[in-house]
N, C-alpha and C positions, 0 to 999 in steps of 0.2 A: 480518551479510552484506551488507545495504545500510544507509546511515545516512540514511535517510528519516524522516520523522514517521509514526507508525502510529496508527491510532485502529482500536478494536476495541470492540464494544459488542453487547449481547444486543438482539435483534430479534422482539418476542413476535409480530408478523404472520409472520414466516419463521420463527419456534420454532428459531432458531440464531443464532450468534454471526456477526458481519460486521466484517470487516476492510477497511481502506482506506488508501491511501497519498493525501493530499489533494494533494500536489504533481504526483503521475501522474494526469492527468484520466482517470477511469474506471477505474484501477485498483483493483478490489475482488474479495474473496473470501469465502467462507464456511465454516463449519464446524459440528459438533455441538459442538465444545467450544471453549475459548479458543485452546488449543495448536494444534488443527486448522486453524482460520482464519487462525493465523500461519504456519503452514505452508504453506497454499494462498495465501496472500497473497505469501510470498517467491517463491513459482514464478510468480504472477502478474505479479509486479515484474520477474522476468527475463525473462518473454515479453514485457512491455511494453516492456522496455529494447531489448530484440533486434529487435523490430518497427520501434521507433523508429529504431534504427540503419539498418537495412535501408530505410527510406523516406526517410532523409535528414532526419528529425524532430531538432530541438533535445531535449536531455535536461536537464530541470531540474536544478541542483545542489541537494543537501540543504541546506535552512536551516539556518542558526547560529542556535539560539533563544538564544543568549547576548545577540546584538546585539538581538534585541527586548526585553530585561529593564532596558534603561536609562531 
C-alpha cells in the first residue's frame, strides 16, 4: 500500500503493539496483534495523507534506504 518505513514494537506499559511511520509525524496506531497494529497504521496513514492534502501540507516522499547505506 504505502512505501514508508514502518516501525512496530510491543509496549509493555500500553499492553499492545504500537506501529508508527516516522516520516509522517504523529502517524501512529496500535493493536492487540502485530497484524492488527499494521492494519490500523495503514488506515491511519491513509487518513494522514488525505488530511495533509486537504490542508495543503507537503506530503513527505518515502525515503530510499539504499541511499543511506553508502
